[in-house]
N, C-alpha and C positions, 0 to 999 in steps of 0.2 A: 380802488379799481386797478386791476392788473391785466396786462397782456401776458398770460402765462406761457403760451407757446405759439410760435409762428409755424404754420404747416403748409407745405407745398406739394404739388404732384402734377405730373403730365398725364394726359389721357392714355388709357391702356385698354386693350380688348380682353375681356374675360368671358368665360362660358357660364351661362345662366339658363337653367331649364333646357339644356341642350342647344342653346343658340348663342352666337357671339354678341356681346354687348360692349360698346365702346363707352367708357366712363372716365371722368376725372376725379371720382370720389375718393380715390386712394391717396389721401394726403399724409405726409409724414413730417414730424418736427424737424426744423432746420436751425442751425446756429448762425449767429452773426446778424449784421444789418442787411436788410433786403429793401430794395427800392419799391415803393408803392406808387404806381402811376394812376392816372385817372380811370383806368379800366381793369387793372389787375396788379398783383404782385409779380415782380420780375422772377421768372422761372416757374411760374404756375401755369396751368392750362385747363381748359374746359372742353369736353367733347360736344356738349350741346350749348352752343353760343346764343341760341334764342332764349333759353331759360336760365343761363348762368353767365356770369361775367358781364362786362359792359359798364357803362357809367353809373347806373342805379344799383348794380350788383358787383361792384369792384371787389368787395371783401365779404366773405361769408363768416359769420360769427357764431360760436356756440359756447354755452356757459358751463364751466366746470362743475357748478352746483348740481347739474343733471347727471353727471357721470355715475355717481353711486346707484341711482335708480336703474340706469341701463346696464351697469355691470351685474346687478342682481337679476334683471329681466332676461338678459342675454347669456348670463353665466359665463362671462368673459372678462379678461383683464382691461381691454380697451385703452390703448395708448391715446394721447392727445392727437387730434386729427381723425379720430375714428368715425366721425359723422361727416367727413368731407369739408370741415371748416378750415378756413385760413387762420383765423384768430380763435384760440381757446382762451376765454377770459374769465375773470373772477369779479364778483360784485356788480354784475350788470345783467341780472336775470330779466326776463320778459315783462314781469310785473313792475319793474323799477325803472325802466328806460322807455323813451317815448319817440315816436316818429318826429323827426326834425331835430332831435338833440344833437349837439355838436361836441366832439371830443378831440383831444390832442394826444397823440402818442408818438414818441420820437420826433421826427421832423414833419410829420403828416397831420393834417386836420381832416377829420372824417365826420359824416353825418348819417344817422339812421334813416334809411329810406323805405324799408318794408320788411315784414316778416318773411322768413324762408317758407316757401311752399314745398313740403316734402314730396319727393317723387319716388318712383319705383326703384331707383338706383340705390336708395337706402336699403331696400330689401335685397338687392344684389350684393351689396357690401357685407351684409350680416346674415345672408341666407334666411331672411325672414320676410316673406311677401307682405306681411301685415305691418311692417315698419312705418310706412307713410300714415296709415290710420292711427297707429299708436302715437306718432308724433303729434297729430292733430288732436287726439283725445287728451293727451297729457298737457298740451300747451307748450311742451318743451321743443319748440320749433327752431330756435335761433332766429337770426335776422341778418339783413344785409346792410352794408355801408356804402355810401357814395363818397368820393374823395373831393374835398374842397381845396386842399393844398397837397400837392405831391411831396414826398419826402421819404427818407429811410426810416424803417421800423425794425425793432428787435424784440425777440421773445424775452420774457423775464423782466419787463420794464413797466413803469406805471402808465396808466391811462387817466387823463385829467378831463373832467367835465368843463367845457368852455361856456356852453350856453344850453339851458334847458328850454325846450320849446314852450311858449306861453299857453298853448292849448293842452299840453300835458296828456295826450292820448297815448297810452302805453302800447307796446307791441302786443301784450296779452289782450288788450281790449280789441285791437284789430283782428287778432285770431278769433276772439269770441264772435265778432260780427261776421267773419268770413266763414266759419265752420259750424257755429252752434246757433246763435240767435240771429238768423238771417233776416227776420222780419222787424228788427228793431230799427225802424226807418229814421226816427229822430236821432239816434246815435250815429247812424250812417251819414245823415246830413251834417252832423258836427264833425265827423271824420273828414268829409270832403272839404271842409274849410281849411284843412291842413295841406297846403300846397306842396309841402315837401314829400308827401306820400308819392311813391313812384307811379308814373302815369298808367301803367298797365293795370294796377290795382285800383286806381281812381276810376278808370273806365269800367271795370267790373262792378264797382259799387254804384256808379251812375246808372248802369243798366238795371241793377237791383231796384233802384228807386223808381225807374219808369216801367218796371215790370217785364223787361225783356231779357234780364240776365238770370244767372243761376241763383 
């Protein structure tokens, strides 16, 4: 497993469909060691701090294995950071990693907290309004990390698995329940046993169980 690229970017205002949109999705690779705090990487920024950043979403991760698909779909070169991710990684696709798994990279200890929920700003970034739906349908969503130990991280360095969660519920499985098999209540119950799943998504699945949610 490798942290191939470390990508940062501050919020900027761009025009989309004739209207100004503030977004932090324009991330670019950076060199050298960057301090990872409990809420974000030093020098990074988010426009929408309700849905991005913070303790459960300190780091956005995307898998290099998906880049060939998107290069073909979008007919574009796509440098690392093209999907607004902070970490572009190898060997950690959604089917192979789990909510609650803990990893070490550089001086930091991180834990998978939830899948990324694609928003319309992916469409802004690539001028494709259907991008959020494509992310959902492919399962190539990426995911977020919470920080268990702050420290410096560097692109081009290894990522080491420290602890695999005993429930072993993959990011792909959570996406399946969120977007596709919404009535698989037994699987949802099993997922809710994973306390490491971010609270916002836990609440959403709780509402699904009692019939009051999406």
